[in-house]
mmCIF entry with sequence, helices, sheets and N, C-alpha, C, O atoms, coordinates in Angstrom:
data_MODEL
# 
_entry.id   MODEL 
# 
_entity.id                         1 
_entity.type                       polymer 
_entity.pdbx_number_of_molecules   1 
# 
_entity_poly.entity_id                      1 
_entity_poly.type                           'polypeptide(L)' 
_entity_poly.nstd_linkage                   no 
_entity_poly.nstd_monomer                   no 
_entity_poly.pdbx_seq_one_letter_code       
;(UNK)(UNK)(UNK)(UNK)(UNK)(UNK)(UNK)(UNK)(UNK)(UNK)(UNK)(UNK)(UNK)(UNK)(UNK)(UNK)
(UNK)(UNK)(UNK)(UNK)(UNK)(UNK)(UNK)(UNK)(UNK)(UNK)(UNK)(UNK)(UNK)(UNK)(UNK)(UNK)
(UNK)(UNK)(UNK)(UNK)(UNK)(UNK)(UNK)(UNK)(UNK)(UNK)(UNK)(UNK)(UNK)(UNK)(UNK)(UNK)
(UNK)
;
_entity_poly.pdbx_seq_one_letter_code_can   XXXXXXXXXXXXXXXXXXXXXXXXXXXXXXXXXXXXXXXXXXXXXXXXX 
_entity_poly.pdbx_strand_id                 A 
# 
loop_
_entity_poly_seq.entity_id 
_entity_poly_seq.num 
_entity_poly_seq.mon_id 
_entity_poly_seq.hetero 
1 1  UNK n 
1 2  UNK n 
1 3  UNK n 
1 4  UNK n 
1 5  UNK n 
1 6  UNK n 
1 7  UNK n 
1 8  UNK n 
1 9  UNK n 
1 10 UNK n 
1 11 UNK n 
1 12 UNK n 
1 13 UNK n 
1 14 UNK n 
1 15 UNK n 
1 16 UNK n 
1 17 UNK n 
1 18 UNK n 
1 19 UNK n 
1 20 UNK n 
1 21 UNK n 
1 22 UNK n 
1 23 UNK n 
1 24 UNK n 
1 25 UNK n 
1 26 UNK n 
1 27 UNK n 
1 28 UNK n 
1 29 UNK n 
1 30 UNK n 
1 31 UNK n 
1 32 UNK n 
1 33 UNK n 
1 34 UNK n 
1 35 UNK n 
1 36 UNK n 
1 37 UNK n 
1 38 UNK n 
1 39 UNK n 
1 40 UNK n 
1 41 UNK n 
1 42 UNK n 
1 43 UNK n 
1 44 UNK n 
1 45 UNK n 
1 46 UNK n 
1 47 UNK n 
1 48 UNK n 
1 49 UNK n 
# 
_struct_asym.id          A 
_struct_asym.entity_id   1 
# 
_struct_conf.conf_type_id            HELX_P 
_struct_conf.id                      HELX_P1 
_struct_conf.pdbx_PDB_helix_id       AA1 
_struct_conf.beg_label_comp_id       UNK 
_struct_conf.beg_label_asym_id       A 
_struct_conf.beg_label_seq_id        8 
_struct_conf.pdbx_beg_PDB_ins_code   ? 
_struct_conf.end_label_comp_id       UNK 
_struct_conf.end_label_asym_id       A 
_struct_conf.end_label_seq_id        19 
_struct_conf.pdbx_end_PDB_ins_code   ? 
_struct_conf.beg_auth_comp_id        UNK 
_struct_conf.beg_auth_asym_id        A 
_struct_conf.beg_auth_seq_id         8 
_struct_conf.end_auth_comp_id        UNK 
_struct_conf.end_auth_asym_id        A 
_struct_conf.end_auth_seq_id         19 
_struct_conf.pdbx_PDB_helix_class    1 
_struct_conf.details                 ? 
_struct_conf.pdbx_PDB_helix_length   12 
# 
_struct_conf_type.id          HELX_P 
_struct_conf_type.criteria    ? 
_struct_conf_type.reference   ? 
# 
_struct_sheet.id               AA1 
_struct_sheet.type             ? 
_struct_sheet.number_strands   2 
_struct_sheet.details          ? 
# 
_struct_sheet_order.sheet_id     AA1 
_struct_sheet_order.range_id_1   1 
_struct_sheet_order.range_id_2   2 
_struct_sheet_order.offset       ? 
_struct_sheet_order.sense        anti-parallel 
# 
loop_
_struct_sheet_range.sheet_id 
_struct_sheet_range.id 
_struct_sheet_range.beg_label_comp_id 
_struct_sheet_range.beg_label_asym_id 
_struct_sheet_range.beg_label_seq_id 
_struct_sheet_range.pdbx_beg_PDB_ins_code 
_struct_sheet_range.end_label_comp_id 
_struct_sheet_range.end_label_asym_id 
_struct_sheet_range.end_label_seq_id 
_struct_sheet_range.pdbx_end_PDB_ins_code 
_struct_sheet_range.beg_auth_comp_id 
_struct_sheet_range.beg_auth_asym_id 
_struct_sheet_range.beg_auth_seq_id 
_struct_sheet_range.end_auth_comp_id 
_struct_sheet_range.end_auth_asym_id 
_struct_sheet_range.end_auth_seq_id 
AA1 1 UNK A 24 ? UNK A 31 ? UNK A 24 UNK A 31 
AA1 2 UNK A 34 ? UNK A 42 ? UNK A 34 UNK A 42 
# 
loop_
_atom_site.group_PDB 
_atom_site.id 
_atom_site.type_symbol 
_atom_site.label_atom_id 
_atom_site.label_alt_id 
_atom_site.label_comp_id 
_atom_site.label_asym_id 
_atom_site.label_entity_id 
_atom_site.label_seq_id 
_atom_site.pdbx_PDB_ins_code 
_atom_site.Cartn_x 
_atom_site.Cartn_y 
_atom_site.Cartn_z 
_atom_site.occupancy 
_atom_site.B_iso_or_equiv 
_atom_site.pdbx_formal_charge 
_atom_site.auth_seq_id 
_atom_site.auth_comp_id 
_atom_site.auth_asym_id 
_atom_site.auth_atom_id 
_atom_site.pdbx_PDB_model_num 
ATOM 1   N N  . UNK A 1 1  ? 74.806 229.720 155.075 1.00 0.00 ? 1  UNK A N  1 
ATOM 2   C CA . UNK A 1 1  ? 74.234 228.667 154.297 1.00 0.00 ? 1  UNK A CA 1 
ATOM 3   C C  . UNK A 1 1  ? 74.983 227.331 154.795 1.00 0.00 ? 1  UNK A C  1 
ATOM 4   O O  . UNK A 1 1  ? 76.183 227.336 155.069 1.00 0.00 ? 1  UNK A O  1 
ATOM 5   N N  . UNK A 1 2  ? 74.203 226.237 154.885 1.00 0.00 ? 2  UNK A N  1 
ATOM 6   C CA . UNK A 1 2  ? 74.714 225.040 155.416 1.00 0.00 ? 2  UNK A CA 1 
ATOM 7   C C  . UNK A 1 2  ? 75.396 224.249 154.182 1.00 0.00 ? 2  UNK A C  1 
ATOM 8   O O  . UNK A 1 2  ? 74.854 224.157 153.081 1.00 0.00 ? 2  UNK A O  1 
ATOM 9   N N  . UNK A 1 3  ? 76.593 223.717 154.491 1.00 0.00 ? 3  UNK A N  1 
ATOM 10  C CA . UNK A 1 3  ? 77.289 222.997 153.499 1.00 0.00 ? 3  UNK A CA 1 
ATOM 11  C C  . UNK A 1 3  ? 76.686 221.679 153.187 1.00 0.00 ? 3  UNK A C  1 
ATOM 12  O O  . UNK A 1 3  ? 76.358 220.948 154.121 1.00 0.00 ? 3  UNK A O  1 
ATOM 13  N N  . UNK A 1 4  ? 76.506 221.298 151.920 1.00 0.00 ? 4  UNK A N  1 
ATOM 14  C CA . UNK A 1 4  ? 75.942 219.920 151.533 1.00 0.00 ? 4  UNK A CA 1 
ATOM 15  C C  . UNK A 1 4  ? 77.007 218.973 151.779 1.00 0.00 ? 4  UNK A C  1 
ATOM 16  O O  . UNK A 1 4  ? 78.121 219.165 151.293 1.00 0.00 ? 4  UNK A O  1 
ATOM 17  N N  . UNK A 1 5  ? 76.732 217.905 152.541 1.00 0.00 ? 5  UNK A N  1 
ATOM 18  C CA . UNK A 1 5  ? 77.667 216.937 152.716 1.00 0.00 ? 5  UNK A CA 1 
ATOM 19  C C  . UNK A 1 5  ? 77.421 215.626 151.836 1.00 0.00 ? 5  UNK A C  1 
ATOM 20  O O  . UNK A 1 5  ? 78.305 214.789 151.655 1.00 0.00 ? 5  UNK A O  1 
ATOM 21  N N  . UNK A 1 6  ? 76.174 215.535 151.323 1.00 0.00 ? 6  UNK A N  1 
ATOM 22  C CA . UNK A 1 6  ? 75.871 214.418 150.482 1.00 0.00 ? 6  UNK A CA 1 
ATOM 23  C C  . UNK A 1 6  ? 75.479 215.044 149.162 1.00 0.00 ? 6  UNK A C  1 
ATOM 24  O O  . UNK A 1 6  ? 74.608 215.909 149.069 1.00 0.00 ? 6  UNK A O  1 
ATOM 25  N N  . UNK A 1 7  ? 76.212 214.528 148.086 1.00 0.00 ? 7  UNK A N  1 
ATOM 26  C CA . UNK A 1 7  ? 75.909 215.151 146.743 1.00 0.00 ? 7  UNK A CA 1 
ATOM 27  C C  . UNK A 1 7  ? 74.712 214.516 146.188 1.00 0.00 ? 7  UNK A C  1 
ATOM 28  O O  . UNK A 1 7  ? 74.242 213.474 146.643 1.00 0.00 ? 7  UNK A O  1 
ATOM 29  N N  . UNK A 1 8  ? 74.218 215.177 145.177 1.00 0.00 ? 8  UNK A N  1 
ATOM 30  C CA . UNK A 1 8  ? 73.023 214.535 144.411 1.00 0.00 ? 8  UNK A CA 1 
ATOM 31  C C  . UNK A 1 8  ? 73.492 213.324 143.745 1.00 0.00 ? 8  UNK A C  1 
ATOM 32  O O  . UNK A 1 8  ? 72.720 212.366 143.708 1.00 0.00 ? 8  UNK A O  1 
ATOM 33  N N  . UNK A 1 9  ? 74.663 213.228 143.207 1.00 0.00 ? 9  UNK A N  1 
ATOM 34  C CA . UNK A 1 9  ? 75.147 211.985 142.614 1.00 0.00 ? 9  UNK A CA 1 
ATOM 35  C C  . UNK A 1 9  ? 75.169 210.771 143.632 1.00 0.00 ? 9  UNK A C  1 
ATOM 36  O O  . UNK A 1 9  ? 74.821 209.646 143.273 1.00 0.00 ? 9  UNK A O  1 
ATOM 37  N N  . UNK A 1 10 ? 75.598 211.055 144.932 1.00 0.00 ? 10 UNK A N  1 
ATOM 38  C CA . UNK A 1 10 ? 75.671 209.984 145.934 1.00 0.00 ? 10 UNK A CA 1 
ATOM 39  C C  . UNK A 1 10 ? 74.241 209.619 146.230 1.00 0.00 ? 10 UNK A C  1 
ATOM 40  O O  . UNK A 1 10 ? 73.964 208.423 146.324 1.00 0.00 ? 10 UNK A O  1 
ATOM 41  N N  . UNK A 1 11 ? 73.292 210.544 146.389 1.00 0.00 ? 11 UNK A N  1 
ATOM 42  C CA . UNK A 1 11 ? 71.803 210.263 146.745 1.00 0.00 ? 11 UNK A CA 1 
ATOM 43  C C  . UNK A 1 11 ? 71.149 209.494 145.537 1.00 0.00 ? 11 UNK A C  1 
ATOM 44  O O  . UNK A 1 11 ? 70.244 208.679 145.721 1.00 0.00 ? 11 UNK A O  1 
ATOM 45  N N  . UNK A 1 12 ? 71.662 209.799 144.269 1.00 0.00 ? 12 UNK A N  1 
ATOM 46  C CA . UNK A 1 12 ? 71.051 209.053 143.055 1.00 0.00 ? 12 UNK A CA 1 
ATOM 47  C C  . UNK A 1 12 ? 71.554 207.561 143.123 1.00 0.00 ? 12 UNK A C  1 
ATOM 48  O O  . UNK A 1 12 ? 70.798 206.620 142.883 1.00 0.00 ? 12 UNK A O  1 
ATOM 49  N N  . UNK A 1 13 ? 72.846 207.408 143.457 1.00 0.00 ? 13 UNK A N  1 
ATOM 50  C CA . UNK A 1 13 ? 73.477 206.004 143.418 1.00 0.00 ? 13 UNK A CA 1 
ATOM 51  C C  . UNK A 1 13 ? 72.788 205.246 144.569 1.00 0.00 ? 13 UNK A C  1 
ATOM 52  O O  . UNK A 1 13 ? 72.500 204.065 144.374 1.00 0.00 ? 13 UNK A O  1 
ATOM 53  N N  . UNK A 1 14 ? 72.522 205.778 145.660 1.00 0.00 ? 14 UNK A N  1 
ATOM 54  C CA . UNK A 1 14 ? 71.847 205.097 146.792 1.00 0.00 ? 14 UNK A CA 1 
ATOM 55  C C  . UNK A 1 14 ? 70.420 204.620 146.283 1.00 0.00 ? 14 UNK A C  1 
ATOM 56  O O  . UNK A 1 14 ? 69.985 203.477 146.419 1.00 0.00 ? 14 UNK A O  1 
ATOM 57  N N  . UNK A 1 15 ? 69.778 205.655 145.691 1.00 0.00 ? 15 UNK A N  1 
ATOM 58  C CA . UNK A 1 15 ? 68.418 205.332 145.110 1.00 0.00 ? 15 UNK A CA 1 
ATOM 59  C C  . UNK A 1 15 ? 68.431 204.194 144.204 1.00 0.00 ? 15 UNK A C  1 
ATOM 60  O O  . UNK A 1 15 ? 67.621 203.271 144.288 1.00 0.00 ? 15 UNK A O  1 
ATOM 61  N N  . UNK A 1 16 ? 69.392 204.268 143.306 1.00 0.00 ? 16 UNK A N  1 
ATOM 62  C CA . UNK A 1 16 ? 69.488 203.214 142.178 1.00 0.00 ? 16 UNK A CA 1 
ATOM 63  C C  . UNK A 1 16 ? 69.723 201.829 142.892 1.00 0.00 ? 16 UNK A C  1 
ATOM 64  O O  . UNK A 1 16 ? 69.087 200.830 142.554 1.00 0.00 ? 16 UNK A O  1 
ATOM 65  N N  . UNK A 1 17 ? 70.616 201.818 143.841 1.00 0.00 ? 17 UNK A N  1 
ATOM 66  C CA . UNK A 1 17 ? 70.859 200.529 144.444 1.00 0.00 ? 17 UNK A CA 1 
ATOM 67  C C  . UNK A 1 17 ? 69.677 199.948 145.188 1.00 0.00 ? 17 UNK A C  1 
ATOM 68  O O  . UNK A 1 17 ? 69.410 198.750 145.104 1.00 0.00 ? 17 UNK A O  1 
ATOM 69  N N  . UNK A 1 18 ? 68.961 200.805 145.923 1.00 0.00 ? 18 UNK A N  1 
ATOM 70  C CA . UNK A 1 18 ? 67.669 200.396 146.668 1.00 0.00 ? 18 UNK A CA 1 
ATOM 71  C C  . UNK A 1 18 ? 66.779 199.837 145.612 1.00 0.00 ? 18 UNK A C  1 
ATOM 72  O O  . UNK A 1 18 ? 66.353 198.691 145.757 1.00 0.00 ? 18 UNK A O  1 
ATOM 73  N N  . UNK A 1 19 ? 66.471 200.512 144.605 1.00 0.00 ? 19 UNK A N  1 
ATOM 74  C CA . UNK A 1 19 ? 65.542 200.140 143.510 1.00 0.00 ? 19 UNK A CA 1 
ATOM 75  C C  . UNK A 1 19 ? 65.957 198.870 142.810 1.00 0.00 ? 19 UNK A C  1 
ATOM 76  O O  . UNK A 1 19 ? 65.101 198.191 142.243 1.00 0.00 ? 19 UNK A O  1 
ATOM 77  N N  . UNK A 1 20 ? 67.236 198.513 142.820 1.00 0.00 ? 20 UNK A N  1 
ATOM 78  C CA . UNK A 1 20 ? 67.730 197.340 141.980 1.00 0.00 ? 20 UNK A CA 1 
ATOM 79  C C  . UNK A 1 20 ? 67.719 196.045 142.710 1.00 0.00 ? 20 UNK A C  1 
ATOM 80  O O  . UNK A 1 20 ? 68.037 195.018 142.110 1.00 0.00 ? 20 UNK A O  1 
ATOM 81  N N  . UNK A 1 21 ? 67.348 196.019 144.060 1.00 0.00 ? 21 UNK A N  1 
ATOM 82  C CA . UNK A 1 21 ? 67.294 194.757 144.719 1.00 0.00 ? 21 UNK A CA 1 
ATOM 83  C C  . UNK A 1 21 ? 65.966 194.480 145.239 1.00 0.00 ? 21 UNK A C  1 
ATOM 84  O O  . UNK A 1 21 ? 65.204 195.396 145.552 1.00 0.00 ? 21 UNK A O  1 
ATOM 85  N N  . UNK A 1 22 ? 65.646 193.197 145.346 1.00 0.00 ? 22 UNK A N  1 
ATOM 86  C CA . UNK A 1 22 ? 64.310 192.830 145.850 1.00 0.00 ? 22 UNK A CA 1 
ATOM 87  C C  . UNK A 1 22 ? 64.481 192.464 147.285 1.00 0.00 ? 22 UNK A C  1 
ATOM 88  O O  . UNK A 1 22 ? 63.639 192.865 148.089 1.00 0.00 ? 22 UNK A O  1 
ATOM 89  N N  . UNK A 1 23 ? 65.486 191.745 147.681 1.00 0.00 ? 23 UNK A N  1 
ATOM 90  C CA . UNK A 1 23 ? 65.771 191.292 149.013 1.00 0.00 ? 23 UNK A CA 1 
ATOM 91  C C  . UNK A 1 23 ? 67.236 191.683 149.361 1.00 0.00 ? 23 UNK A C  1 
ATOM 92  O O  . UNK A 1 23 ? 68.179 191.364 148.638 1.00 0.00 ? 23 UNK A O  1 
ATOM 93  N N  . UNK A 1 24 ? 67.363 192.354 150.451 1.00 0.00 ? 24 UNK A N  1 
ATOM 94  C CA . UNK A 1 24 ? 68.909 192.717 150.835 1.00 0.00 ? 24 UNK A CA 1 
ATOM 95  C C  . UNK A 1 24 ? 68.895 194.018 151.559 1.00 0.00 ? 24 UNK A C  1 
ATOM 96  O O  . UNK A 1 24 ? 67.905 194.519 152.092 1.00 0.00 ? 24 UNK A O  1 
ATOM 97  N N  . UNK A 1 25 ? 70.180 194.546 151.519 1.00 0.00 ? 25 UNK A N  1 
ATOM 98  C CA . UNK A 1 25 ? 70.315 195.849 152.236 1.00 0.00 ? 25 UNK A CA 1 
ATOM 99  C C  . UNK A 1 25 ? 71.390 196.655 151.488 1.00 0.00 ? 25 UNK A C  1 
ATOM 100 O O  . UNK A 1 25 ? 72.223 196.166 150.725 1.00 0.00 ? 25 UNK A O  1 
ATOM 101 N N  . UNK A 1 26 ? 71.260 197.993 151.817 1.00 0.00 ? 26 UNK A N  1 
ATOM 102 C CA . UNK A 1 26 ? 72.207 198.970 151.264 1.00 0.00 ? 26 UNK A CA 1 
ATOM 103 C C  . UNK A 1 26 ? 72.775 199.678 152.499 1.00 0.00 ? 26 UNK A C  1 
ATOM 104 O O  . UNK A 1 26 ? 72.016 200.199 153.317 1.00 0.00 ? 26 UNK A O  1 
ATOM 105 N N  . UNK A 1 27 ? 74.087 199.699 152.634 1.00 0.00 ? 27 UNK A N  1 
ATOM 106 C CA . UNK A 1 27 ? 74.710 200.289 153.776 1.00 0.00 ? 27 UNK A CA 1 
ATOM 107 C C  . UNK A 1 27 ? 75.534 201.499 153.346 1.00 0.00 ? 27 UNK A C  1 
ATOM 108 O O  . UNK A 1 27 ? 76.317 201.362 152.407 1.00 0.00 ? 27 UNK A O  1 
ATOM 109 N N  . UNK A 1 28 ? 75.415 202.663 153.960 1.00 0.00 ? 28 UNK A N  1 
ATOM 110 C CA . UNK A 1 28 ? 76.121 203.833 153.684 1.00 0.00 ? 28 UNK A CA 1 
ATOM 111 C C  . UNK A 1 28 ? 77.071 204.125 154.790 1.00 0.00 ? 28 UNK A C  1 
ATOM 112 O O  . UNK A 1 28 ? 76.698 204.321 155.947 1.00 0.00 ? 28 UNK A O  1 
ATOM 113 N N  . UNK A 1 29 ? 78.383 204.148 154.376 1.00 0.00 ? 29 UNK A N  1 
ATOM 114 C CA . UNK A 1 29 ? 79.471 204.312 155.360 1.00 0.00 ? 29 UNK A CA 1 
ATOM 115 C C  . UNK A 1 29 ? 79.864 205.900 155.353 1.00 0.00 ? 29 UNK A C  1 
ATOM 116 O O  . UNK A 1 29 ? 80.206 206.482 154.323 1.00 0.00 ? 29 UNK A O  1 
ATOM 117 N N  . UNK A 1 30 ? 79.776 206.480 156.543 1.00 0.00 ? 30 UNK A N  1 
ATOM 118 C CA . UNK A 1 30 ? 80.111 207.851 156.550 1.00 0.00 ? 30 UNK A CA 1 
ATOM 119 C C  . UNK A 1 30 ? 81.307 208.117 157.544 1.00 0.00 ? 30 UNK A C  1 
ATOM 120 O O  . UNK A 1 30 ? 81.367 207.581 158.650 1.00 0.00 ? 30 UNK A O  1 
ATOM 121 N N  . UNK A 1 31 ? 82.228 208.968 157.068 1.00 0.00 ? 31 UNK A N  1 
ATOM 122 C CA . UNK A 1 31 ? 83.356 209.295 157.816 1.00 0.00 ? 31 UNK A CA 1 
ATOM 123 C C  . UNK A 1 31 ? 83.529 210.891 157.764 1.00 0.00 ? 31 UNK A C  1 
ATOM 124 O O  . UNK A 1 31 ? 83.429 211.465 156.680 1.00 0.00 ? 31 UNK A O  1 
ATOM 125 N N  . UNK A 1 32 ? 83.755 211.511 158.793 1.00 0.00 ? 32 UNK A N  1 
ATOM 126 C CA . UNK A 1 32 ? 83.870 212.985 159.020 1.00 0.00 ? 32 UNK A CA 1 
ATOM 127 C C  . UNK A 1 32 ? 82.737 213.610 158.274 1.00 0.00 ? 32 UNK A C  1 
ATOM 128 O O  . UNK A 1 32 ? 82.926 214.648 157.639 1.00 0.00 ? 32 UNK A O  1 
ATOM 129 N N  . UNK A 1 33 ? 81.560 213.026 158.318 1.00 0.00 ? 33 UNK A N  1 
ATOM 130 C CA . UNK A 1 33 ? 80.407 213.704 157.717 1.00 0.00 ? 33 UNK A CA 1 
ATOM 131 C C  . UNK A 1 33 ? 80.154 213.554 156.264 1.00 0.00 ? 33 UNK A C  1 
ATOM 132 O O  . UNK A 1 33 ? 79.201 214.085 155.694 1.00 0.00 ? 33 UNK A O  1 
ATOM 133 N N  . UNK A 1 34 ? 81.089 212.774 155.661 1.00 0.00 ? 34 UNK A N  1 
ATOM 134 C CA . UNK A 1 34 ? 80.891 212.502 154.180 1.00 0.00 ? 34 UNK A CA 1 
ATOM 135 C C  . UNK A 1 34 ? 80.851 211.039 153.887 1.00 0.00 ? 34 UNK A C  1 
ATOM 136 O O  . UNK A 1 34 ? 81.419 210.187 154.571 1.00 0.00 ? 34 UNK A O  1 
ATOM 137 N N  . UNK A 1 35 ? 80.122 210.807 152.793 1.00 0.00 ? 35 UNK A N  1 
ATOM 138 C CA . UNK A 1 35 ? 79.893 209.408 152.340 1.00 0.00 ? 35 UNK A CA 1 
ATOM 139 C C  . UNK A 1 35 ? 81.185 208.983 151.822 1.00 0.00 ? 35 UNK A C  1 
ATOM 140 O O  . UNK A 1 35 ? 81.745 209.711 151.002 1.00 0.00 ? 35 UNK A O  1 
ATOM 141 N N  . UNK A 1 36 ? 81.752 207.847 152.214 1.00 0.00 ? 36 UNK A N  1 
ATOM 142 C CA . UNK A 1 36 ? 83.052 207.295 151.712 1.00 0.00 ? 36 UNK A CA 1 
ATOM 143 C C  . UNK A 1 36 ? 82.895 205.868 151.109 1.00 0.00 ? 36 UNK A C  1 
ATOM 144 O O  . UNK A 1 36 ? 83.815 205.360 150.467 1.00 0.00 ? 36 UNK A O  1 
ATOM 145 N N  . UNK A 1 37 ? 81.734 205.243 151.324 1.00 0.00 ? 37 UNK A N  1 
ATOM 146 C CA . UNK A 1 37 ? 81.492 204.020 150.848 1.00 0.00 ? 37 UNK A CA 1 
ATOM 147 C C  . UNK A 1 37 ? 80.067 203.597 150.802 1.00 0.00 ? 37 UNK A C  1 
ATOM 148 O O  . UNK A 1 37 ? 79.318 203.964 151.707 1.00 0.00 ? 37 UNK A O  1 
ATOM 149 N N  . UNK A 1 38 ? 79.602 202.817 149.776 1.00 0.00 ? 38 UNK A N  1 
ATOM 150 C CA . UNK A 1 38 ? 78.188 202.388 149.776 1.00 0.00 ? 38 UNK A CA 1 
ATOM 151 C C  . UNK A 1 38 ? 78.229 200.885 149.471 1.00 0.00 ? 38 UNK A C  1 
ATOM 152 O O  . UNK A 1 38 ? 78.833 200.499 148.471 1.00 0.00 ? 38 UNK A O  1 
ATOM 153 N N  . UNK A 1 39 ? 77.645 200.064 150.250 1.00 0.00 ? 39 UNK A N  1 
ATOM 154 C CA . UNK A 1 39 ? 77.667 198.662 150.092 1.00 0.00 ? 39 UNK A CA 1 
ATOM 155 C C  . UNK A 1 39 ? 76.306 198.220 149.776 1.00 0.00 ? 39 UNK A C  1 
ATOM 156 O O  . UNK A 1 39 ? 75.342 198.766 150.313 1.00 0.00 ? 39 UNK A O  1 
ATOM 157 N N  . UNK A 1 40 ? 76.164 197.204 148.884 1.00 0.00 ? 40 UNK A N  1 
ATOM 158 C CA . UNK A 1 40 ? 74.877 196.563 148.517 1.00 0.00 ? 40 UNK A CA 1 
ATOM 159 C C  . UNK A 1 40 ? 75.080 195.136 148.774 1.00 0.00 ? 40 UNK A C  1 
ATOM 160 O O  . UNK A 1 40 ? 75.975 194.513 148.202 1.00 0.00 ? 40 UNK A O  1 
ATOM 161 N N  . UNK A 1 41 ? 74.200 194.546 149.698 1.00 0.00 ? 41 UNK A N  1 
ATOM 162 C CA . UNK A 1 41 ? 74.148 193.198 149.916 1.00 0.00 ? 41 UNK A CA 1 
ATOM 163 C C  . UNK A 1 41 ? 72.824 192.640 149.449 1.00 0.00 ? 41 UNK A C  1 
ATOM 164 O O  . UNK A 1 41 ? 71.780 193.062 149.945 1.00 0.00 ? 41 UNK A O  1 
ATOM 165 N N  . UNK A 1 42 ? 72.827 191.661 148.465 1.00 0.00 ? 42 UNK A N  1 
ATOM 166 C CA . UNK A 1 42 ? 71.640 191.160 147.851 1.00 0.00 ? 42 UNK A CA 1 
ATOM 167 C C  . UNK A 1 42 ? 71.382 189.706 148.242 1.00 0.00 ? 42 UNK A C  1 
ATOM 168 O O  . UNK A 1 42 ? 72.315 188.904 148.196 1.00 0.00 ? 42 UNK A O  1 
ATOM 169 N N  . UNK A 1 43 ? 70.188 189.338 148.616 1.00 0.00 ? 43 UNK A N  1 
ATOM 170 C CA . UNK A 1 43 ? 69.770 187.981 148.981 1.00 0.00 ? 43 UNK A CA 1 
ATOM 171 C C  . UNK A 1 43 ? 69.068 187.439 147.832 1.00 0.00 ? 43 UNK A C  1 
ATOM 172 O O  . UNK A 1 43 ? 68.303 188.145 147.175 1.00 0.00 ? 43 UNK A O  1 
ATOM 173 N N  . UNK A 1 44 ? 69.276 186.290 147.573 1.00 0.00 ? 44 UNK A N  1 
ATOM 174 C CA . UNK A 1 44 ? 68.630 185.427 146.570 1.00 0.00 ? 44 UNK A CA 1 
ATOM 175 C C  . UNK A 1 44 ? 67.710 184.371 147.221 1.00 0.00 ? 44 UNK A C  1 
ATOM 176 O O  . UNK A 1 44 ? 68.188 183.411 147.825 1.00 0.00 ? 44 UNK A O  1 
ATOM 177 N N  . UNK A 1 45 ? 66.479 184.551 147.096 1.00 0.00 ? 45 UNK A N  1 
ATOM 178 C CA . UNK A 1 45 ? 65.533 183.512 147.706 1.00 0.00 ? 45 UNK A CA 1 
ATOM 179 C C  . UNK A 1 45 ? 65.346 182.383 146.789 1.00 0.00 ? 45 UNK A C  1 
ATOM 180 O O  . UNK A 1 45 ? 64.950 182.581 145.640 1.00 0.00 ? 45 UNK A O  1 
ATOM 181 N N  . UNK A 1 46 ? 65.607 181.216 147.228 1.00 0.00 ? 46 UNK A N  1 
ATOM 182 C CA . UNK A 1 46 ? 65.313 179.992 146.440 1.00 0.00 ? 46 UNK A CA 1 
ATOM 183 C C  . UNK A 1 46 ? 64.139 179.306 146.911 1.00 0.00 ? 46 UNK A C  1 
ATOM 184 O O  . UNK A 1 46 ? 63.953 179.196 148.123 1.00 0.00 ? 46 UNK A O  1 
ATOM 185 N N  . UNK A 1 47 ? 63.321 178.828 146.065 1.00 0.00 ? 47 UNK A N  1 
ATOM 186 C CA . UNK A 1 47 ? 62.072 178.003 146.339 1.00 0.00 ? 47 UNK A CA 1 
ATOM 187 C C  . UNK A 1 47 ? 62.445 176.475 146.213 1.00 0.00 ? 47 UNK A C  1 
ATOM 188 O O  . UNK A 1 47 ? 62.405 175.867 145.143 1.00 0.00 ? 47 UNK A O  1 
ATOM 189 N N  . UNK A 1 48 ? 62.818 175.908 147.447 1.00 0.00 ? 48 UNK A N  1 
ATOM 190 C CA . UNK A 1 48 ? 63.089 174.471 147.415 1.00 0.00 ? 48 UNK A CA 1 
ATOM 191 C C  . UNK A 1 48 ? 61.848 173.759 147.760 1.00 0.00 ? 48 UNK A C  1 
ATOM 192 O O  . UNK A 1 48 ? 61.308 173.837 148.863 1.00 0.00 ? 48 UNK A O  1 
ATOM 193 N N  . UNK A 1 49 ? 61.394 173.017 146.705 1.00 0.00 ? 49 UNK A N  1 
ATOM 194 C CA . UNK A 1 49 ? 60.121 172.264 146.872 1.00 0.00 ? 49 UNK A CA 1 
ATOM 195 C C  . UNK A 1 49 ? 60.388 170.810 146.706 1.00 0.00 ? 49 UNK A C  1 
ATOM 196 O O  . UNK A 1 49 ? 59.468 169.999 146.805 1.00 0.00 ? 49 UNK A O  1 
# 
């Protein structure tokens, strides 16, 4: 049986972050095959008229 390296909790957190932003990015940092950090960068678009 293959060892799971990404937990359901980590996958759920990534999903939550993706769903919470309109513009931006989510970066997953992996070390030795395990998620060690998740970064969320959100862009806010301004309508300058």
